[in-house]
C-alpha positions as CSV (number, residue, x, y, z in Angstrom):
1,M,-5.2,-5.0,6.0
2,L,-6.8,-1.5,5.4
3,F,-4.4,1.2,6.6
4,G,-5.8,4.4,8.0
5,G,-2.4,5.9,7.2
6,A,-1.6,6.0,10.9
7,Q,1.9,5.3,12.0
8,G,1.5,2.3,14.2
9,G,-2.3,2.1,13.5
10,A,-4.3,0.2,11.0
11,L,-7.8,-0.9,10.1
12,E,-8.1,-4.7,10.1
13,L,-10.9,-6.9,8.8
14,R,-11.4,-10.5,10.0
15,Q,-14.0,-13.0,8.8
16,Q,-15.9,-14.7,11.6
17,A,-17.1,-18.3,11.4
18,N,-20.8,-17.2,11.6
19,G,-20.4,-15.1,8.4
20,G,-19.9,-11.8,10.1
21,V,-16.9,-9.6,9.9
22,R,-14.9,-7.9,12.7
23,I,-13.2,-4.6,12.0
24,S,-10.8,-3.0,14.4
25,G,-8.6,0.1,14.1
26,R,-7.4,3.3,15.7
27,F,-7.3,7.0,15.2
28,P,-4.1,8.4,16.7
29,Y,-3.9,11.5,18.8
30,N,-1.1,14.0,18.9
31,S,0.0,13.3,15.4
32,Q,0.4,16.4,13.3
33,T,-0.5,16.2,9.6
34,M,-0.4,18.5,6.7
35,L,-3.8,18.9,5.1
36,A,-2.7,21.4,2.5
37,S,0.3,23.6,1.9
38,G,0.8,25.5,5.2
39,R,-2.2,24.0,6.9
40,F,-1.6,21.5,9.6
41,E,-3.8,19.7,12.1
42,Q,-3.6,17.5,15.1
43,F,-6.0,16.1,17.7
44,A,-5.2,16.3,21.4
45,A,-5.4,13.2,23.5
46,R,-9.0,12.2,24.2
47,A,-10.4,14.8,21.9
48,F,-13.5,12.7,21.4
49,G,-13.9,11.8,25.1
50,G,-16.9,14.0,26.0
51,R,-19.3,12.3,23.7
52,L,-17.9,8.8,24.3
53,D,-18.1,9.2,28.1
54,G,-21.6,10.6,27.7
55,G,-22.8,7.5,25.8
56,G,-23.9,9.2,22.6
57,D,-24.5,7.0,19.6
58,V,-21.7,6.7,17.0
59,H,-22.1,4.9,13.7
60,F,-19.5,3.1,11.5
61,L,-20.3,3.9,7.9
62,V,-19.2,3.4,4.3
63,Q,-17.9,6.7,2.8
64,H,-19.7,9.0,5.4
65,D,-23.1,7.8,4.1
66,F,-25.7,7.3,6.8
67,A,-27.6,5.2,4.2
68,Q,-24.8,2.7,4.3
69,P,-24.3,1.8,8.0
70,L,-22.1,-1.1,9.0
71,A,-22.4,-0.9,12.9
72,S,-23.3,1.4,15.7
73,R,-23.0,1.8,19.5
74,S,-26.7,1.7,20.0
75,A,-27.0,-1.6,18.1
76,G,-24.2,-3.0,20.3
77,T,-22.0,-3.6,17.3
78,L,-19.5,-0.8,17.7
79,M,-17.2,-0.6,20.7
80,L,-15.1,2.6,21.2
81,T,-12.1,3.0,23.6
82,D,-10.6,6.4,24.2
83,T,-7.0,6.2,25.4
84,S,-4.3,8.8,25.8
85,T,-2.7,7.8,22.4
86,A,-5.7,6.9,20.2
87,L,-9.4,6.4,19.7
88,E,-9.6,2.7,19.3
89,F,-12.6,0.8,17.9
90,E,-14.0,-2.6,17.1
91,A,-17.0,-3.0,14.9
92,T,-18.9,-6.2,14.2
93,I,-20.7,-6.5,10.9
94,T,-23.3,-9.1,11.7
95,P,-24.2,-11.9,9.2
96,D,-27.5,-10.1,8.4
97,M,-25.6,-6.9,7.6
98,A,-23.0,-8.8,5.6
99,G,-25.8,-9.6,3.2
100,T,-26.6,-6.0,2.3
101,T,-25.4,-4.7,-1.0
102,W,-23.3,-1.8,0.5
103,T,-21.6,-4.2,2.9
104,R,-20.7,-6.6,0.1
105,D,-19.5,-3.7,-2.0
106,F,-17.4,-2.4,0.8
107,L,-15.9,-5.8,1.5
108,S,-15.1,-6.4,-2.2
109,A,-13.5,-2.9,-2.5
110,H,-11.4,-3.6,0.6
111,A,-10.3,-7.0,-0.8
112,A,-9.3,-5.3,-4.0
113,G,-7.2,-2.7,-2.1
114,L,-9.4,0.2,-3.0
115,V,-10.7,1.3,0.4
116,K,-7.6,2.7,2.1
117,G,-8.7,5.0,4.9
118,L,-10.5,5.7,8.1
119,S,-12.3,9.0,8.6
120,P,-14.1,10.3,11.6
121,G,-17.0,12.7,11.1
122,F,-17.3,15.2,14.0
123,R,-18.4,18.6,15.1
124,V,-16.2,21.0,17.1
125,A,-18.0,23.2,19.6
126,P,-17.0,26.8,20.0
127,G,-13.7,26.8,22.0
128,G,-13.0,23.2,21.2
129,D,-10.0,24.0,19.0
130,T,-7.2,26.5,18.7
131,V,-5.5,27.8,15.6
132,E,-2.0,29.2,15.8
133,R,0.4,30.6,13.3
134,R,3.6,28.5,12.8
135,G,6.1,30.1,10.5
136,D,4.4,30.4,7.1
137,G,1.6,28.1,8.1
138,I,-1.1,27.5,10.7
139,L,-1.7,24.6,13.1
140,R,-5.2,23.7,14.2
141,T,-5.4,21.6,17.4
142,V,-8.7,20.0,18.1
143,R,-9.1,19.6,21.8
144,A,-12.8,18.6,22.1
145,A,-15.0,17.3,19.3
146,E,-18.3,15.5,19.2
147,L,-17.7,12.2,17.3
148,M,-20.8,11.4,15.1
149,E,-19.4,8.6,13.0
150,L,-16.3,6.7,11.7
151,S,-16.2,5.8,8.0
152,A,-14.2,3.5,5.8
153,V,-13.1,5.7,2.9
154,T,-11.5,5.3,-0.5
155,V,-9.1,8.3,-0.4
156,P,-8.5,9.8,3.0
157,A,-7.8,13.5,2.9
158,Y,-6.0,13.3,6.2
159,P,-3.0,11.0,5.9
160,L,-3.4,9.6,9.5
161,A,-7.2,9.4,9.2
162,Q,-9.5,11.6,7.1
163,I,-11.5,14.3,8.8
164,E,-15.0,15.5,8.0
165,A,-16.3,19.1,8.3
166,R,-13.9,21.8,9.2
167,N,-14.6,25.4,10.0
168,W,-11.4,27.0,11.1
169,Q,-11.4,30.3,13.0
170,A,-8.2,31.8,14.3
171,D,-8.1,32.5,18.0
172,A,-8.5,36.2,19.0
173,T,-5.3,35.8,20.9
174,D,-3.4,35.0,17.7
175,N,-3.1,38.7,16.9
176,L,-3.3,38.1,13.2
177,S,-2.3,41.0,11.0
178,T,-4.6,42.8,8.7
179,A,-2.9,40.9,5.8
180,D,-4.2,37.7,7.4
181,A,-7.8,38.8,7.3
182,G,-8.3,37.2,3.9
183,L,-6.7,34.0,5.2
184,Q,-9.0,33.9,8.2
185,R,-12.1,34.4,5.9
186,T,-10.9,31.6,3.7
187,L,-10.3,29.2,6.6
188,A,-13.7,30.0,8.1
189,R,-15.5,28.8,5.0
190,W,-13.2,25.9,4.1
191,R,-15.1,22.6,4.5
192,F,-14.5,19.0,3.4
């Protein structure tokens, strides 16, 4: 079993009789995680709902590489369900895809216990998140994000599930002090 690091959530692979592979997992909502010292993040329930409800295409990839696709909504091989507790998915790697080099490499790395995480790649529109000061740290809450892809990754940076592309801006209502101006500039340029 490939764990996305989620408490109560996991990424499972199951061989199918036709030579394909079925992968299922979940990305939990409302689970705060520490990304770095003093920097916390969480996703509100149904944070990815807008794109999912709109029918936009989403891909399941190896290591965030669009040159290594495993499944997609448009191909009918990726099913996504947005609940109040998690984004749940089920991907089917077809027998044809199971024959590609990157799929064989992924399955071998998984069998060896080397691929250990799930990571969504997303974009947050202006106003889709909030950043608030909490003691000596900050907490970013993503309320609305456009999910572009989910990836199986070797080392997730986010213990519950790795996150791609961050650009943090503190809310104007946070009333950050002048001393925090450097922190705000650093957060605005910090990207994974």
